[in-house]
LUMFI-465420 format. One record per residue (C-alpha): residue number from 1; residue in one letter; x, y, z. Coordinates in steps of 0.001 Angstrom, whole numbers, plus 500000, padded with zeros to 6 digits. Each point is the difference from the previous one (the first is absolute). Layout:
REM LUMFI-465420
[atom NUM A [X Y Z]]
...
END
This chain:
REM LUMFI-465420
[atom 1 X [494896 513319 490229]]
[atom 2 X [500242 497988 502937]]
[atom 3 X [499840 496027 500062]]
[atom 4 X [499195 497993 502613]]
[atom 5 X [501241 496418 499983]]
[atom 6 X [497873 497933 502448]]
[atom 7 X [501194 496449 501567]]
[atom 8 X [498888 497113 501989]]
[atom 9 X [496836 501410 501883]]
[atom 10 X [499820 503014 497635]]
[atom 11 X [498573 498431 496471]]
[atom 12 X [497739 503136 499860]]
[atom 13 X [500120 503612 501310]]
[atom 14 X [496933 500349 502603]]
[atom 15 X [498403 503644 498864]]
[atom 16 X [501617 500127 496514]]
[atom 17 X [497485 501601 498012]]
[atom 18 X [500743 498129 497022]]
[atom 19 X [499692 501544 496340]]
[atom 20 X [501275 497368 497781]]
[atom 21 X [501660 496689 500003]]
[atom 22 X [502749 499800 497291]]
[atom 23 X [501918 497161 498499]]
[atom 24 X [503231 500852 498977]]
[atom 25 X [502420 497898 497652]]
[atom 26 X [503871 500235 501070]]
[atom 27 X [502988 498770 498074]]
[atom 28 X [500352 497898 502765]]
[atom 29 X [496819 498481 500331]]
[atom 30 X [496719 500577 501548]]
[atom 31 X [499791 502105 503660]]
[atom 32 X [498720 497969 502739]]
[atom 33 X [496279 501084 499472]]
[atom 34 X [498513 502999 498531]]
[atom 35 X [500988 503931 501160]]
[atom 36 X [497155 501595 501761]]
[atom 37 X [500319 503286 499602]]
[atom 38 X [497830 502539 502205]]
[atom 39 X [499714 502263 502866]]
[atom 40 X [500604 499296 503767]]
[atom 41 X [500298 502471 502663]]
[atom 42 X [499410 502989 497214]]
[atom 43 X [502966 499093 497796]]
[atom 44 X [500305 498223 496890]]
[atom 45 X [501911 496559 500481]]
[atom 46 X [500442 496671 498219]]
[atom 47 X [499775 496772 501913]]
[atom 48 X [501667 496554 498950]]
[atom 49 X [499468 496842 501836]]
[atom 50 X [503702 498450 499831]]
[atom 51 X [498599 496459 500761]]
[atom 52 X [497080 500663 497627]]
[atom 53 X [496289 500923 501347]]
[atom 54 X [499446 496015 500707]]
[atom 55 X [503426 500117 502254]]
[atom 56 X [501092 496868 497986]]
[atom 57 X [503820 500999 498908]]
[atom 58 X [502819 499066 502377]]
[atom 59 X [502848 502249 500418]]
[atom 60 X [502396 498351 498083]]
[atom 61 X [498085 500146 497199]]
[atom 62 X [498450 503383 499909]]
[atom 63 X [500706 501615 496399]]
[atom 64 X [501759 503292 501829]]
[atom 65 X [501412 501055 496882]]
[atom 66 X [496390 499927 497998]]
[atom 67 X [498493 501819 503180]]
[atom 68 X [502324 503011 500420]]
[atom 69 X [500297 500267 496164]]
[atom 70 X [496142 500134 499754]]
[atom 71 X [499859 502724 502920]]
[atom 72 X [502733 502248 498411]]
[atom 73 X [498250 499641 496480]]
[atom 74 X [496815 501600 501473]]
[atom 75 X [501569 502884 501663]]
[atom 76 X [500578 499105 503257]]
[atom 77 X [503559 501284 501089]]
[atom 78 X [499493 499383 504191]]
[atom 79 X [499379 496526 501417]]
[atom 80 X [498840 499075 503462]]
[atom 81 X [500730 496343 500539]]
[atom 82 X [498194 497978 502893]]
[atom 83 X [501682 496914 500755]]
[atom 84 X [498958 497707 502735]]
[atom 85 X [503167 498725 502172]]
[atom 86 X [501183 498242 503115]]
[atom 87 X [501669 502002 502752]]
[atom 88 X [503293 498917 500638]]
[atom 89 X [500925 502749 502398]]
[atom 90 X [498692 499832 503535]]
[atom 91 X [498205 503405 500063]]
[atom 92 X [497822 499371 497021]]
[atom 93 X [496747 498239 501264]]
[atom 94 X [497330 498660 497273]]
[atom 95 X [497589 502332 498700]]
[atom 96 X [502706 502804 500144]]
[atom 97 X [501256 501721 497176]]
[atom 98 X [503592 500872 498600]]
[atom 99 X [501576 502322 497303]]
[atom 100 X [503502 498514 499446]]
[atom 101 X [502644 501782 498492]]
[atom 102 X [501921 497002 498835]]
[atom 103 X [499860 496797 498773]]
[atom 104 X [501984 496682 499417]]
[atom 105 X [499391 497626 496890]]
[atom 106 X [499898 496400 500611]]
[atom 107 X [497769 499028 497181]]
[atom 108 X [501380 498062 496825]]
[atom 109 X [498806 499039 496692]]
[atom 110 X [497514 503055 499628]]
[atom 111 X [500297 502232 496877]]
[atom 112 X [501641 502843 502010]]
[atom 113 X [500718 502868 497535]]
[atom 114 X [498965 501382 496892]]
[atom 115 X [503947 500232 498351]]
[atom 116 X [500526 496358 499518]]
[atom 117 X [499357 500371 496463]]
[atom 118 X [501673 503339 498655]]
[atom 119 X [502409 501476 497819]]
[atom 120 X [502276 500834 503309]]
[atom 121 X [500461 499235 503531]]
[atom 122 X [498174 502323 502213]]
[atom 123 X [500712 500142 503669]]
[atom 124 X [497184 501965 502094]]
[atom 125 X [500767 501795 503458]]
[atom 126 X [498324 497905 502585]]
[atom 127 X [501612 501388 503248]]
[atom 128 X [496897 501160 501333]]
[atom 129 X [497501 497755 498595]]
[atom 130 X [496935 501838 501171]]
[atom 131 X [499294 503572 499193]]
[atom 132 X [500815 501916 503059]]
[atom 133 X [497224 502846 498937]]
[atom 134 X [497503 497799 499708]]
[atom 135 X [500848 498026 503179]]
[atom 136 X [499947 503358 502014]]
[atom 137 X [496460 500844 498377]]
[atom 138 X [498789 496817 501351]]
[atom 139 X [501245 500838 503475]]
[atom 140 X [498326 502908 500216]]
[atom 141 X [496993 498304 498767]]
[atom 142 X [499925 497666 502613]]
[atom 143 X [500478 502666 502438]]
[atom 144 X [497070 501813 498731]]
[atom 145 X [497808 496747 500151]]
[atom 146 X [501338 499622 503621]]
[atom 147 X [501659 496425 498989]]
[atom 148 X [503008 499179 501588]]
[atom 149 X [502597 498413 497471]]
[atom 150 X [503771 498881 500195]]
[atom 151 X [502080 502555 498356]]
[atom 152 X [502543 498105 497929]]
[atom 153 X [501842 496714 500652]]
[atom 154 X [500628 497053 497489]]
[atom 155 X [497950 497842 497828]]
[atom 156 X [501113 496592 499247]]
[atom 157 X [498452 498840 496639]]
[atom 158 X [500053 496152 499700]]
[atom 159 X [498648 497462 497366]]
[atom 160 X [496900 498425 501515]]
[atom 161 X [497365 498866 499821]]
[atom 162 X [501047 497845 503011]]
[atom 163 X [500776 501741 503343]]
[atom 164 X [503760 500304 501184]]
[atom 165 X [501482 497825 502536]]
[atom 166 X [501018 501147 503807]]
[atom 167 X [503435 499857 498484]]
[atom 168 X [499467 501916 496991]]
[atom 169 X [498348 502731 501780]]
[atom 170 X [502859 500002 502696]]
[atom 171 X [502553 500302 496615]]
[atom 172 X [497592 502826 499143]]
[atom 173 X [500206 501909 503103]]
[atom 174 X [503759 499606 500069]]
[atom 175 X [499972 501670 496695]]
[atom 176 X [498292 503126 501622]]
[atom 177 X [496136 499315 498747]]
[atom 178 X [497291 501163 502021]]
[atom 179 X [497239 498413 497627]]
[atom 180 X [499569 497118 497894]]
[atom 181 X [497829 499781 496733]]
[atom 182 X [499793 498240 496750]]
[atom 183 X [499127 502864 497395]]
[atom 184 X [502155 502870 500930]]
[atom 185 X [502456 499025 497048]]
[atom 186 X [500248 500333 497037]]
[atom 187 X [497204 502310 500163]]
[atom 188 X [502167 502838 501612]]
[atom 189 X [503078 499744 497644]]
[atom 190 X [497445 500027 496920]]
[atom 191 X [498672 503386 501438]]
[atom 192 X [503220 501234 499958]]
[atom 193 X [500807 498786 496474]]
[atom 194 X [496841 501884 498811]]
[atom 195 X [500932 503348 502306]]
[atom 196 X [496574 499278 501385]]
[atom 197 X [500010 501243 503972]]
[atom 198 X [499365 497197 502278]]
[atom 199 X [499405 499338 503454]]
[atom 200 X [499071 497071 502174]]
[atom 201 X [496902 500037 502567]]
[atom 202 X [500645 496730 501721]]
[atom 203 X [497534 498195 502336]]
[atom 204 X [501164 497593 502550]]
[atom 205 X [497963 497202 500243]]
[atom 206 X [501644 497358 502165]]
[atom 207 X [503192 499890 501791]]
[atom 208 X [502780 498040 497968]]
[atom 209 X [501010 496818 500599]]
[atom 210 X [501523 499266 503440]]
[atom 211 X [498879 503510 501040]]
[atom 212 X [496960 498823 502127]]
[atom 213 X [497484 497476 500279]]
[atom 214 X [498617 499282 496260]]
[atom 215 X [496901 501790 499355]]
[atom 216 X [497135 497760 498560]]
[atom 217 X [498279 501028 496844]]
[atom 218 X [497031 501756 501622]]
[atom 219 X [502377 502012 502297]]
[atom 220 X [502001 500818 496820]]
[atom 221 X [496609 501093 497872]]
[atom 222 X [499265 502163 502945]]
[atom 223 X [503311 501830 500016]]
[atom 224 X [499827 500176 496152]]
[atom 225 X [496482 501906 500049]]
[atom 226 X [501173 502027 503158]]
[atom 227 X [503515 501267 498136]]
[atom 228 X [498215 500662 496620]]
[atom 229 X [497237 502021 501613]]
[atom 230 X [502537 501954 501459]]
[atom 231 X [502114 499854 496706]]
[atom 232 X [496898 501482 498266]]
[atom 233 X [499624 502851 502239]]
[atom 234 X [503762 501138 499183]]
[atom 235 X [499485 499525 496524]]
[atom 236 X [496920 502374 500259]]
[atom 237 X [501861 502568 501905]]
[atom 238 X [502692 499846 497714]]
[atom 239 X [498038 500305 496993]]
[atom 240 X [497603 502854 501488]]
[atom 241 X [503201 502521 500299]]
[atom 242 X [500856 499550 496351]]
[atom 243 X [497807 502753 499152]]
END
């Protein structure tokens, strides 16, 4: 079963034929919202809004452990995570998509593992934080949909909910980050701990601080809508190829 986690701008999946809305209790509390089970592009899928259906949960307060646990508990084994991000790399324009290959975690104070209470210490290999097979499938899906995406790059995950300073973005760029967002971690690491295939489909909403003129809110909403439409097209092409 494939799960879709929708971020800012994707609190619902347009075109999803909803068959059920499932509440799911977990050992880590309640997930952000009910799980929407249905069919999209002819394929079965489960959708979860990361920030809740009304988009009221800030990035640092998302219950990432409950979200991933809930999806795993109902049979999801592959996850496409949609994230709204800022573009650091000069060749990434608002409204475009990226499928990063690496991530750097700058967050703090978030519950970030399932192994903090156990009989032994667990170390999970996180050398390559995203499923390469799933990344390649998304890249092929984008090609089939006729949508250009940035293949590769590094996601810098910051704490939020405030946006970054220009100096902070300079630091992220020196560290090798191409995009910046607030929800990439610990979501990716928790997926790895649960042995889920996980990949990020990032939507560039704005240029990061100090990387161009500051976008007004109306412009950002336009870029977000444009990018999410493209992201949904990629997801549709990806699901249609699942057979």
